[in-house]
N, CA, C and O atoms as a CHARMM CRD file, in Angstrom:
* protein
*
  344
    1    1 MET  N     35.01000 -41.38000  -3.92000 PROA 1      0.00000
    2    1 MET  CA    35.41500 -40.03300  -4.27700 PROA 1      0.00000
    3    1 MET  C     34.20600 -39.10300  -4.20900 PROA 1      0.00000
    4    1 MET  O     33.12300 -39.44600  -4.68300 PROA 1      0.00000
    5    2 ILE  N     34.39500 -37.95500  -3.63200 PROA 2      0.00000
    6    2 ILE  CA    33.31600 -36.96700  -3.50700 PROA 2      0.00000
    7    2 ILE  C     33.20200 -36.20000  -4.81700 PROA 2      0.00000
    8    2 ILE  O     34.19600 -35.70900  -5.35200 PROA 2      0.00000
    9    3 GLU  N     31.96900 -36.10200  -5.32900 PROA 3      0.00000
   10    3 GLU  CA    31.70500 -35.36500  -6.56300 PROA 3      0.00000
   11    3 GLU  C     31.68800 -33.86800  -6.27100 PROA 3      0.00000
   12    3 GLU  O     31.20100 -33.45000  -5.22100 PROA 3      0.00000
   13    4 PRO  N     32.21600 -33.05600  -7.19000 PROA 4      0.00000
   14    4 PRO  CA    32.09700 -31.60600  -7.02200 PROA 4      0.00000
   15    4 PRO  C     30.62300 -31.19800  -6.99100 PROA 4      0.00000
   16    4 PRO  O     29.78100 -31.82400  -7.63600 PROA 4      0.00000
   17    5 ALA  N     30.32700 -30.15400  -6.24400 PROA 5      0.00000
   18    5 ALA  CA    28.93800 -29.70200  -6.08000 PROA 5      0.00000
   19    5 ALA  C     28.28200 -29.40400  -7.42300 PROA 5      0.00000
   20    5 ALA  O     27.09300 -29.67200  -7.59500 PROA 5      0.00000
   21    6 GLU  N     29.03100 -28.85500  -8.37900 PROA 6      0.00000
   22    6 GLU  CA    28.43900 -28.51900  -9.67200 PROA 6      0.00000
   23    6 GLU  C     27.94000 -29.75400 -10.40800 PROA 6      0.00000
   24    6 GLU  O     26.94300 -29.67800 -11.12500 PROA 6      0.00000
   25    7 LYS  N     28.61600 -30.89500 -10.24500 PROA 7      0.00000
   26    7 LYS  CA    28.17200 -32.11700 -10.91400 PROA 7      0.00000
   27    7 LYS  C     26.91100 -32.65700 -10.25300 PROA 7      0.00000
   28    7 LYS  O     26.06200 -33.24700 -10.92100 PROA 7      0.00000
   29    8 THR  N     26.78700 -32.45800  -8.95300 PROA 8      0.00000
   30    8 THR  CA    25.64000 -32.95900  -8.21600 PROA 8      0.00000
   31    8 THR  C     24.43100 -32.04600  -8.33600 PROA 8      0.00000
   32    8 THR  O     23.32200 -32.52300  -8.57600 PROA 8      0.00000
   33    9 TYR  N     24.62400 -30.74300  -8.17400 PROA 9      0.00000
   34    9 TYR  CA    23.51700 -29.78900  -8.08700 PROA 9      0.00000
   35    9 TYR  C     23.44000 -28.81400  -9.25200 PROA 9      0.00000
   36    9 TYR  O     22.52200 -27.99400  -9.27900 PROA 9      0.00000
   37   10 GLY  N     24.33700 -28.85600 -10.19900 PROA 10     0.00000
   38   10 GLY  CA    24.38500 -27.84900 -11.24500 PROA 10     0.00000
   39   10 GLY  C     25.12900 -26.62700 -10.72500 PROA 10     0.00000
   40   10 GLY  O     25.88800 -26.72000  -9.76000 PROA 10     0.00000
   41   11 VAL  N     24.91400 -25.50200 -11.35200 PROA 11     0.00000
   42   11 VAL  CA    25.58400 -24.26800 -10.94300 PROA 11     0.00000
   43   11 VAL  C     24.98700 -23.77800  -9.62900 PROA 11     0.00000
   44   11 VAL  O     23.77000 -23.65000  -9.49500 PROA 11     0.00000
   45   12 LEU  N     25.85900 -23.50700  -8.66500 PROA 12     0.00000
   46   12 LEU  CA    25.42200 -23.00200  -7.36700 PROA 12     0.00000
   47   12 LEU  C     25.87200 -21.56100  -7.20900 PROA 12     0.00000
   48   12 LEU  O     27.03800 -21.23800  -7.43500 PROA 12     0.00000
   49   13 LEU  N     24.94400 -20.69800  -6.81900 PROA 13     0.00000
   50   13 LEU  CA    25.24900 -19.28500  -6.65800 PROA 13     0.00000
   51   13 LEU  C     25.30000 -18.90800  -5.18200 PROA 13     0.00000
   52   13 LEU  O     24.51800 -19.41700  -4.37800 PROA 13     0.00000
   53   14 PRO  N     26.22400 -18.01300  -4.82700 PROA 14     0.00000
   54   14 PRO  CA    26.22600 -17.47600  -3.47000 PROA 14     0.00000
   55   14 PRO  C     24.92700 -16.71900  -3.20700 PROA 14     0.00000
   56   14 PRO  O     24.28700 -16.23600  -4.14100 PROA 14     0.00000
   57   15 ILE  N     24.54500 -16.61800  -1.95700 PROA 15     0.00000
   58   15 ILE  CA    23.29600 -15.94300  -1.57100 PROA 15     0.00000
   59   15 ILE  C     23.17900 -14.53800  -2.17600 PROA 15     0.00000
   60   15 ILE  O     22.13400 -14.22200  -2.74400 PROA 15     0.00000
   61   16 PRO  N     24.20600 -13.68200  -2.08100 PROA 16     0.00000
   62   16 PRO  CA    24.05400 -12.33200  -2.65800 PROA 16     0.00000
   63   16 PRO  C     23.78100 -12.34700  -4.16000 PROA 16     0.00000
   64   16 PRO  O     22.98600 -11.54700  -4.65300 PROA 16     0.00000
   65   17 ASP  N     24.43200 -13.25000  -4.88800 PROA 17     0.00000
   66   17 ASP  CA    24.22100 -13.32800  -6.33400 PROA 17     0.00000
   67   17 ASP  C     22.82000 -13.84100  -6.66100 PROA 17     0.00000
   68   17 ASP  O     22.15300 -13.31600  -7.55200 PROA 17     0.00000
   69   18 ALA  N     22.38100 -14.86500  -5.93900 PROA 18     0.00000
   70   18 ALA  CA    21.04300 -15.41100  -6.15900 PROA 18     0.00000
   71   18 ALA  C     19.98200 -14.36100  -5.83000 PROA 18     0.00000
   72   18 ALA  O     18.98800 -14.23300  -6.54600 PROA 18     0.00000
   73   19 ALA  N     20.19400 -13.61700  -4.75500 PROA 19     0.00000
   74   19 ALA  CA    19.24800 -12.57100  -4.36800 PROA 19     0.00000
   75   19 ALA  C     19.16100 -11.49100  -5.44100 PROA 19     0.00000
   76   19 ALA  O     18.07600 -10.99000  -5.73700 PROA 19     0.00000
   77   20 GLU  N     20.29300 -11.13700  -6.01600 PROA 20     0.00000
   78   20 GLU  CA    20.30000 -10.11200  -7.07100 PROA 20     0.00000
   79   20 GLU  C     19.50800 -10.58100  -8.28900 PROA 20     0.00000
   80   20 GLU  O     18.75000  -9.80900  -8.87600 PROA 20     0.00000
   81   21 VAL  N     19.68400 -11.84200  -8.66600 PROA 21     0.00000
   82   21 VAL  CA    18.93800 -12.38700  -9.80000 PROA 21     0.00000
   83   21 VAL  C     17.43900 -12.33000  -9.52500 PROA 21     0.00000
   84   21 VAL  O     16.65100 -12.01100 -10.41500 PROA 21     0.00000
   85   22 LEU  N     17.05100 -12.63900  -8.29700 PROA 22     0.00000
   86   22 LEU  CA    15.63000 -12.64600  -7.92600 PROA 22     0.00000
   87   22 LEU  C     15.08300 -11.25000  -7.63100 PROA 22     0.00000
   88   22 LEU  O     13.87000 -11.07000  -7.53000 PROA 22     0.00000
   89   23 GLY  N     15.96100 -10.27000  -7.49400 PROA 23     0.00000
   90   23 GLY  CA    15.51900  -8.90300  -7.23100 PROA 23     0.00000
   91   23 GLY  C     15.09300  -8.67200  -5.79000 PROA 23     0.00000
   92   23 GLY  O     14.22200  -7.84700  -5.51200 PROA 23     0.00000
   93   24 VAL  N     15.72100  -9.41500  -4.87100 PROA 24     0.00000
   94   24 VAL  CA    15.41700  -9.25400  -3.44600 PROA 24     0.00000
   95   24 VAL  C     16.72100  -9.04500  -2.68600 PROA 24     0.00000
   96   24 VAL  O     17.80600  -9.25500  -3.22900 PROA 24     0.00000
   97   25 ALA  N     16.61000  -8.63600  -1.44400 PROA 25     0.00000
   98   25 ALA  CA    17.79100  -8.46000  -0.59700 PROA 25     0.00000
   99   25 ALA  C     18.32000  -9.82900  -0.14900 PROA 25     0.00000
  100   25 ALA  O     17.54100 -10.76500   0.02600 PROA 25     0.00000
  101   26 PRO  N     19.62900  -9.94600   0.03400 PROA 26     0.00000
  102   26 PRO  CA    20.18000 -11.20700   0.53300 PROA 26     0.00000
  103   26 PRO  C     19.52000 -11.66300   1.83300 PROA 26     0.00000
  104   26 PRO  O     19.30900 -12.85800   2.03800 PROA 26     0.00000
  105   27 ARG  N     19.20200 -10.72700   2.69500 PROA 27     0.00000
  106   27 ARG  CA    18.54100 -11.07700   3.96300 PROA 27     0.00000
  107   27 ARG  C     17.18800 -11.73900   3.70200 PROA 27     0.00000
  108   27 ARG  O     16.83400 -12.71400   4.36700 PROA 27     0.00000
  109   28 THR  N     16.43300 -11.21400   2.73900 PROA 28     0.00000
  110   28 THR  CA    15.13400 -11.79700   2.38600 PROA 28     0.00000
  111   28 THR  C     15.30700 -13.22300   1.88800 PROA 28     0.00000
  112   28 THR  O     14.55700 -14.11900   2.27600 PROA 28     0.00000
  113   29 LEU  N     16.30100 -13.43200   1.02800 PROA 29     0.00000
  114   29 LEU  CA    16.54900 -14.77200   0.50600 PROA 29     0.00000
  115   29 LEU  C     16.93000 -15.72400   1.63300 PROA 29     0.00000
  116   29 LEU  O     16.47500 -16.86700   1.65200 PROA 29     0.00000
  117   30 ARG  N     17.75200 -15.27700   2.56600 PROA 30     0.00000
  118   30 ARG  CA    18.11800 -16.12400   3.71500 PROA 30     0.00000
  119   30 ARG  C     16.88500 -16.47800   4.55000 PROA 30     0.00000
  120   30 ARG  O     16.76000 -17.60600   5.02500 PROA 30     0.00000
  121   31 GLU  N     15.98500 -15.52600   4.72600 PROA 31     0.00000
  122   31 GLU  CA    14.75000 -15.80200   5.47300 PROA 31     0.00000
  123   31 GLU  C     13.90600 -16.84300   4.75100 PROA 31     0.00000
  124   31 GLU  O     13.36100 -17.74300   5.39000 PROA 31     0.00000
  125   32 TRP  N     13.78700 -16.73800   3.42400 PROA 32     0.00000
  126   32 TRP  CA    13.02600 -17.72300   2.64700 PROA 32     0.00000
  127   32 TRP  C     13.64800 -19.10500   2.77700 PROA 32     0.00000
  128   32 TRP  O     12.93800 -20.10700   2.86500 PROA 32     0.00000
  129   33 ILE  N     14.98600 -19.15500   2.79000 PROA 33     0.00000
  130   33 ILE  CA    15.67700 -20.43900   2.95600 PROA 33     0.00000
  131   33 ILE  C     15.36500 -21.01400   4.32900 PROA 33     0.00000
  132   33 ILE  O     15.04900 -22.19900   4.43800 PROA 33     0.00000
  133   34 GLN  N     15.44500 -20.20400   5.38100 PROA 34     0.00000
  134   34 GLN  CA    15.14800 -20.66000   6.74100 PROA 34     0.00000
  135   34 GLN  C     13.70500 -21.13500   6.87600 PROA 34     0.00000
  136   34 GLN  O     13.42600 -22.06200   7.63600 PROA 34     0.00000
  137   35 GLN  N     12.79200 -20.50900   6.14900 PROA 35     0.00000
  138   35 GLN  CA    11.38000 -20.88400   6.18900 PROA 35     0.00000
  139   35 GLN  C     11.08300 -22.10900   5.32600 PROA 35     0.00000
  140   35 GLN  O      9.96600 -22.62600   5.34600 PROA 35     0.00000
  141   36 GLY  N     12.07600 -22.57200   4.57200 PROA 36     0.00000
  142   36 GLY  CA    11.88300 -23.73500   3.71600 PROA 36     0.00000
  143   36 GLY  C     11.20100 -23.42000   2.39900 PROA 36     0.00000
  144   36 GLY  O     10.72200 -24.32900   1.72100 PROA 36     0.00000
  145   37 LEU  N     11.14700 -22.15100   2.02300 PROA 37     0.00000
  146   37 LEU  CA    10.49900 -21.75400   0.77800 PROA 37     0.00000
  147   37 LEU  C     11.40000 -21.94800  -0.42900 PROA 37     0.00000
  148   37 LEU  O     10.92800 -22.14500  -1.54800 PROA 37     0.00000
  149   38 ILE  N     12.69900 -21.89100  -0.18900 PROA 38     0.00000
  150   38 ILE  CA    13.68900 -22.08800  -1.24500 PROA 38     0.00000
  151   38 ILE  C     14.69900 -23.11300  -0.76100 PROA 38     0.00000
  152   38 ILE  O     15.15400 -23.06700   0.38200 PROA 38     0.00000
  153   39 GLU  N     15.04300 -24.03800  -1.64700 PROA 39     0.00000
  154   39 GLU  CA    16.03100 -25.05700  -1.31500 PROA 39     0.00000
  155   39 GLU  C     17.42800 -24.48300  -1.49700 PROA 39     0.00000
  156   39 GLU  O     17.71500 -23.82900  -2.50000 PROA 39     0.00000
  157   40 SER  N     18.28900 -24.72800  -0.52600 PROA 40     0.00000
  158   40 SER  CA    19.68700 -24.31700  -0.64400 PROA 40     0.00000
  159   40 SER  C     20.56800 -25.51200  -0.30300 PROA 40     0.00000
  160   40 SER  O     20.09700 -26.53700   0.19100 PROA 40     0.00000
  161   41 HSD  N     21.84000 -25.35500  -0.57500 PROA 41     0.00000
  162   41 HSD  CA    22.80300 -26.42100  -0.31900 PROA 41     0.00000
  163   41 HSD  C     23.89300 -25.87100   0.58000 PROA 41     0.00000
  164   41 HSD  O     24.48400 -24.82900   0.29600 PROA 41     0.00000
  165   42 LYS  N     24.15300 -26.58100   1.66600 PROA 42     0.00000
  166   42 LYS  CA    25.18900 -26.16600   2.60600 PROA 42     0.00000
  167   42 LYS  C     26.48700 -26.86200   2.22900 PROA 42     0.00000
  168   42 LYS  O     26.56000 -28.09100   2.19400 PROA 42     0.00000
  169   43 LEU  N     27.49700 -26.07400   1.95200 PROA 43     0.00000
  170   43 LEU  CA    28.79000 -26.60700   1.54800 PROA 43     0.00000
  171   43 LEU  C     29.73200 -26.64000   2.74500 PROA 43     0.00000
  172   43 LEU  O     29.37900 -26.20200   3.84000 PROA 43     0.00000
  173   44 PHE  N     30.92300 -27.16000   2.52300 PROA 44     0.00000
  174   44 PHE  CA    31.92100 -27.20000   3.58500 PROA 44     0.00000
  175   44 PHE  C     32.12300 -25.80700   4.15800 PROA 44     0.00000
  176   44 PHE  O     32.14300 -24.82100   3.42100 PROA 44     0.00000
  177   45 GLY  N     32.27100 -25.73000   5.45900 PROA 45     0.00000
  178   45 GLY  CA    32.45400 -24.44100   6.11100 PROA 45     0.00000
  179   45 GLY  C     31.14500 -23.73200   6.40600 PROA 45     0.00000
  180   45 GLY  O     31.15400 -22.59600   6.88100 PROA 45     0.00000
  181   46 GLY  N     30.00500 -24.38700   6.13200 PROA 46     0.00000
  182   46 GLY  CA    28.71400 -23.80900   6.43900 PROA 46     0.00000
  183   46 GLY  C     28.20200 -22.79500   5.42900 PROA 46     0.00000
  184   46 GLY  O     27.17400 -22.15700   5.65800 PROA 46     0.00000
  185   47 VAL  N     28.90400 -22.64100   4.32000 PROA 47     0.00000
  186   47 VAL  CA    28.49800 -21.68100   3.29200 PROA 47     0.00000
  187   47 VAL  C     27.29200 -22.23500   2.53400 PROA 47     0.00000
  188   47 VAL  O     27.28200 -23.39800   2.13100 PROA 47     0.00000
  189   48 ARG  N     26.28600 -21.39800   2.34500 PROA 48     0.00000
  190   48 ARG  CA    25.08600 -21.81700   1.61800 PROA 48     0.00000
  191   48 ARG  C     25.10700 -21.29500   0.18800 PROA 48     0.00000
  192   48 ARG  O     25.58800 -20.19800  -0.09500 PROA 48     0.00000
  193   49 ARG  N     24.57100 -22.11800  -0.69700 PROA 49     0.00000
  194   49 ARG  CA    24.44200 -21.75200  -2.09900 PROA 49     0.00000
  195   49 ARG  C     23.05100 -22.14800  -2.57700 PROA 49     0.00000
  196   49 ARG  O     22.43200 -23.06700  -2.04200 PROA 49     0.00000
  197   50 VAL  N     22.57800 -21.44200  -3.58700 PROA 50     0.00000
  198   50 VAL  CA    21.28000 -21.74300  -4.19300 PROA 50     0.00000
  199   50 VAL  C     21.55300 -22.18100  -5.63200 PROA 50     0.00000
  200   50 VAL  O     22.31700 -21.53900  -6.35200 PROA 50     0.00000
  201   51 SER  N     20.92400 -23.27200  -6.03600 PROA 51     0.00000
  202   51 SER  CA    21.17400 -23.77200  -7.38800 PROA 51     0.00000
  203   51 SER  C     20.49600 -22.88400  -8.42400 PROA 51     0.00000
  204   51 SER  O     19.46000 -22.26700  -8.17500 PROA 51     0.00000
  205   52 GLU  N     21.11800 -22.84600  -9.58400 PROA 52     0.00000
  206   52 GLU  CA    20.54000 -22.10500 -10.69900 PROA 52     0.00000
  207   52 GLU  C     19.15800 -22.66200 -11.04400 PROA 52     0.00000
  208   52 GLU  O     18.24900 -21.90300 -11.38200 PROA 52     0.00000
  209   53 ASP  N     19.00000 -23.97300 -10.96200 PROA 53     0.00000
  210   53 ASP  CA    17.69500 -24.59000 -11.24300 PROA 53     0.00000
  211   53 ASP  C     16.62600 -24.09400 -10.28300 PROA 53     0.00000
  212   53 ASP  O     15.49000 -23.85400 -10.69300 PROA 53     0.00000
  213   54 GLU  N     16.97200 -23.93800  -9.01000 PROA 54     0.00000
  214   54 GLU  CA    16.00900 -23.44900  -8.01700 PROA 54     0.00000
  215   54 GLU  C     15.62100 -22.00400  -8.32200 PROA 54     0.00000
  216   54 GLU  O     14.45200 -21.63500  -8.20700 PROA 54     0.00000
  217   55 ILE  N     16.59000 -21.19700  -8.70800 PROA 55     0.00000
  218   55 ILE  CA    16.30600 -19.79900  -9.05600 PROA 55     0.00000
  219   55 ILE  C     15.39900 -19.74200 -10.27900 PROA 55     0.00000
  220   55 ILE  O     14.43700 -18.97300 -10.30600 PROA 55     0.00000
  221   56 LEU  N     15.69900 -20.55000 -11.28700 PROA 56     0.00000
  222   56 LEU  CA    14.87300 -20.57800 -12.48600 PROA 56     0.00000
  223   56 LEU  C     13.45600 -21.05100 -12.17300 PROA 56     0.00000
  224   56 LEU  O     12.49600 -20.56900 -12.77400 PROA 56     0.00000
  225   57 ARG  N     13.31700 -21.99100 -11.23700 PROA 57     0.00000
  226   57 ARG  CA    11.98900 -22.46400 -10.83100 PROA 57     0.00000
  227   57 ARG  C     11.17900 -21.32100 -10.21800 PROA 57     0.00000
  228   57 ARG  O     10.00600 -21.13900 -10.54500 PROA 57     0.00000
  229   58 ILE  N     11.80600 -20.56000  -9.33700 PROA 58     0.00000
  230   58 ILE  CA    11.12300 -19.42800  -8.68900 PROA 58     0.00000
  231   58 ILE  C     10.71500 -18.39400  -9.73200 PROA 58     0.00000
  232   58 ILE  O      9.59200 -17.89100  -9.70900 PROA 58     0.00000
  233   59 ILE  N     11.62100 -18.08100 -10.63900 PROA 59     0.00000
  234   59 ILE  CA    11.31400 -17.08800 -11.68000 PROA 59     0.00000
  235   59 ILE  C     10.16900 -17.57800 -12.55400 PROA 59     0.00000
  236   59 ILE  O      9.24900 -16.81700 -12.85400 PROA 59     0.00000
  237   60 GLU  N     10.21600 -18.83900 -12.96600 PROA 60     0.00000
  238   60 GLU  CA     9.16400 -19.38500 -13.83100 PROA 60     0.00000
  239   60 GLU  C      7.81300 -19.38100 -13.11800 PROA 60     0.00000
  240   60 GLU  O      6.80500 -18.99400 -13.70900 PROA 60     0.00000
  241   61 GLU  N      7.78200 -19.80600 -11.86400 PROA 61     0.00000
  242   61 GLU  CA     6.51700 -19.80000 -11.12200 PROA 61     0.00000
  243   61 GLU  C      5.97300 -18.39100 -10.97000 PROA 61     0.00000
  244   61 GLU  O      4.76400 -18.17600 -11.05800 PROA 61     0.00000
  245   62 SER  N      6.86100 -17.42800 -10.74200 PROA 62     0.00000
  246   62 SER  CA     6.38300 -16.05500 -10.56900 PROA 62     0.00000
  247   62 SER  C      5.87600 -15.48600 -11.89800 PROA 62     0.00000
  248   62 SER  O      4.93700 -14.68900 -11.90600 PROA 62     0.00000
  249   63 ARG  N      6.48000 -15.88300 -13.01200 PROA 63     0.00000
  250   63 ARG  CA     6.00600 -15.42500 -14.32800 PROA 63     0.00000
  251   63 ARG  C      4.63900 -16.00200 -14.64900 PROA 63     0.00000
  252   63 ARG  O      3.77900 -15.30900 -15.19200 PROA 63     0.00000
  253   64 ILE  N      4.43900 -17.25500 -14.31800 PROA 64     0.00000
  254   64 ILE  CA     3.13600 -17.89300 -14.56700 PROA 64     0.00000
  255   64 ILE  C      2.05000 -17.15800 -13.78200 PROA 64     0.00000
  256   64 ILE  O      0.98800 -16.85700 -14.32600 PROA 64     0.00000
  257   65 ARG  N      2.30900 -16.87100 -12.51300 PROA 65     0.00000
  258   65 ARG  CA     1.32000 -16.16900 -11.68800 PROA 65     0.00000
  259   65 ARG  C      1.10400 -14.73500 -12.15200 PROA 65     0.00000
  260   65 ARG  O      0.01300 -14.18400 -12.00200 PROA 65     0.00000
  261   66 ALA  N      2.16600 -14.12300 -12.72400 PROA 66     0.00000
  262   66 ALA  CA     2.05900 -12.73000 -13.16300 PROA 66     0.00000
  263   66 ALA  C      1.53300 -12.61000 -14.58900 PROA 66     0.00000
  264   66 ALA  O      1.49600 -11.51000 -15.13900 PROA 66     0.00000
  265   67 GLY  N      1.13000 -13.70900 -15.19000 PROA 67     0.00000
  266   67 GLY  CA     0.57000 -13.66400 -16.53100 PROA 67     0.00000
  267   67 GLY  C      1.60400 -13.52100 -17.62600 PROA 67     0.00000
  268   67 GLY  O      1.29600 -13.00200 -18.70000 PROA 67     0.00000
  269   68 GLY  N      2.84300 -13.97700 -17.37500 PROA 68     0.00000
  270   68 GLY  CA     3.86500 -13.98000 -18.41300 PROA 68     0.00000
  271   68 GLY  C      4.65200 -12.69400 -18.53600 PROA 68     0.00000
  272   68 GLY  O      5.35700 -12.51400 -19.52900 PROA 68     0.00000
  273   69 GLU  N      4.56400 -11.79000 -17.57300 PROA 69     0.00000
  274   69 GLU  CA     5.35300 -10.56300 -17.64000 PROA 69     0.00000
  275   69 GLU  C      6.83600 -10.90900 -17.69900 PROA 69     0.00000
  276   69 GLU  O      7.26200 -11.93900 -17.17800 PROA 69     0.00000
  277   70 THR  N      7.61800 -10.04100 -18.33900 PROA 70     0.00000
  278   70 THR  CA     9.04100 -10.33000 -18.48700 PROA 70     0.00000
  279   70 THR  C      9.79400 -10.14400 -17.18100 PROA 70     0.00000
  280   70 THR  O     10.76500 -10.86500 -16.95000 PROA 70     0.00000
  281   71 ARG  N      9.40800  -9.23500 -16.32800 PROA 71     0.00000
  282   71 ARG  CA    10.07900  -9.03100 -15.04100 PROA 71     0.00000
  283   71 ARG  C      9.27700  -9.77100 -13.98200 PROA 71     0.00000
  284   71 ARG  O      8.15200  -9.37500 -13.67700 PROA 71     0.00000
  285   72 PRO  N      9.83400 -10.83900 -13.41400 PROA 72     0.00000
  286   72 PRO  CA     9.07000 -11.60100 -12.44000 PROA 72     0.00000
  287   72 PRO  C      8.82500 -10.81800 -11.15600 PROA 72     0.00000
  288   72 PRO  O      9.68500 -10.07100 -10.68900 PROA 72     0.00000
  289   73 GLN  N      7.66400 -11.00300 -10.61300 PROA 73     0.00000
  290   73 GLN  CA     7.33600 -10.45700  -9.30500 PROA 73     0.00000
  291   73 GLN  C      7.42800 -11.61800  -8.32400 PROA 73     0.00000
  292   73 GLN  O      6.52700 -12.45500  -8.25900 PROA 73     0.00000
  293   74 VAL  N      8.49600 -11.66900  -7.57400 PROA 74     0.00000
  294   74 VAL  CA     8.74500 -12.81700  -6.70400 PROA 74     0.00000
  295   74 VAL  C      7.96700 -12.65400  -5.41300 PROA 74     0.00000
  296   74 VAL  O      8.19800 -11.72500  -4.63800 PROA 74     0.00000
  297   75 ASN  N      7.04200 -13.57500  -5.19900 PROA 75     0.00000
  298   75 ASN  CA     6.25900 -13.63800  -3.96500 PROA 75     0.00000
  299   75 ASN  C      6.06500 -15.10900  -3.67300 PROA 75     0.00000
  300   75 ASN  O      5.19500 -15.75400  -4.25900 PROA 75     0.00000
  301   76 LEU  N      6.85700 -15.63300  -2.78500 PROA 76     0.00000
  302   76 LEU  CA     6.85900 -17.06800  -2.55300 PROA 76     0.00000
  303   76 LEU  C      5.61400 -17.57500  -1.84900 PROA 76     0.00000
  304   76 LEU  O      5.39900 -18.78600  -1.78800 PROA 76     0.00000
  305   77 ALA  N      4.80200 -16.70100  -1.32400 PROA 77     0.00000
  306   77 ALA  CA     3.59000 -17.15500  -0.65100 PROA 77     0.00000
  307   77 ALA  C      2.67300 -17.90400  -1.60200 PROA 77     0.00000
  308   77 ALA  O      1.88600 -18.74300  -1.16500 PROA 77     0.00000
  309   78 GLY  N      2.75900 -17.61700  -2.89600 PROA 78     0.00000
  310   78 GLY  CA     1.88600 -18.26600  -3.86400 PROA 78     0.00000
  311   78 GLY  C      2.50900 -19.47200  -4.55200 PROA 78     0.00000
  312   78 GLY  O      1.86600 -20.09000  -5.40100 PROA 78     0.00000
  313   79 THR  N      3.74300 -19.82000  -4.20700 PROA 79     0.00000
  314   79 THR  CA     4.38500 -20.96100  -4.85300 PROA 79     0.00000
  315   79 THR  C      4.02800 -22.23600  -4.10900 PROA 79     0.00000
  316   79 THR  O      3.53600 -22.19200  -2.98100 PROA 79     0.00000
  317   80 ALA  N      4.27500 -23.35300  -4.73700 PROA 80     0.00000
  318   80 ALA  CA     4.00000 -24.63900  -4.10500 PROA 80     0.00000
  319   80 ALA  C      4.75400 -24.77500  -2.79900 PROA 80     0.00000
  320   80 ALA  O      4.19700 -25.24800  -1.80800 PROA 80     0.00000
  321   81 ARG  N      6.00600 -24.36900  -2.78100 PROA 81     0.00000
  322   81 ARG  CA     6.78100 -24.45400  -1.54300 PROA 81     0.00000
  323   81 ARG  C      6.26900 -23.47400  -0.49300 PROA 81     0.00000
  324   81 ARG  O      6.28600 -23.76300   0.70300 PROA 81     0.00000
  325   82 GLY  N      5.81900 -22.32100  -0.95300 PROA 82     0.00000
  326   82 GLY  CA     5.28300 -21.32900  -0.03400 PROA 82     0.00000
  327   82 GLY  C      3.99700 -21.77200   0.61200 PROA 82     0.00000
  328   82 GLY  O      3.61000 -21.24000   1.65300 PROA 82     0.00000
  329   83 ARG  N      3.31400 -22.75400   0.00300 PROA 83     0.00000
  330   83 ARG  CA     2.06900 -23.26900   0.57300 PROA 83     0.00000
  331   83 ARG  C      2.30600 -24.48600   1.44800 PROA 83     0.00000
  332   83 ARG  O      1.35500 -25.11000   1.92100 PROA 83     0.00000
  333   84 GLY  N      3.56900 -24.82800   1.66500 PROA 84     0.00000
  334   84 GLY  CA     3.87800 -25.88400   2.60800 PROA 84     0.00000
  335   84 GLY  C      4.25400 -27.21800   2.00800 PROA 84     0.00000
  336   84 GLY  O      4.65900 -28.10700   2.75600 PROA 84     0.00000
  337   85 SER  N      4.14500 -27.41900   0.69000 PROA 85     0.00000
  338   85 SER  CA     4.57800 -28.69900   0.13600 PROA 85     0.00000
  339   85 SER  C      6.07100 -28.65000  -0.08300 PROA 85     0.00000
  340   85 SER  O      6.60400 -27.61200  -0.47400 PROA 85     0.00000
  341   86 ARG  N      6.74500 -29.73500   0.15700 PROA 86     0.00000
  342   86 ARG  CA     8.19500 -29.75900   0.02400 PROA 86     0.00000
  343   86 ARG  C      8.63600 -31.06100  -0.50700 PROA 86     0.00000
  344   86 ARG  O      9.83400 -31.27900  -0.69200 PROA 86     0.00000
């Protein structure tokens, strides 16, 4: 039996919703996914989703780099994934 995506990956958000949470355009988020900077999950029909855990990871990393500011400044070039580790 195939497990529902939520049981496997947690909450999955559509690209536009994930982009809004991160404060970037959906196109930017898609580019980051294509570059391998953000992990996404491809569902049936080719639809991509980003896990809530992945979004929280990006926000937390950006807060650490920004010195704990409440509004994260998302710049993936400085994240572990942005430096090529995967």
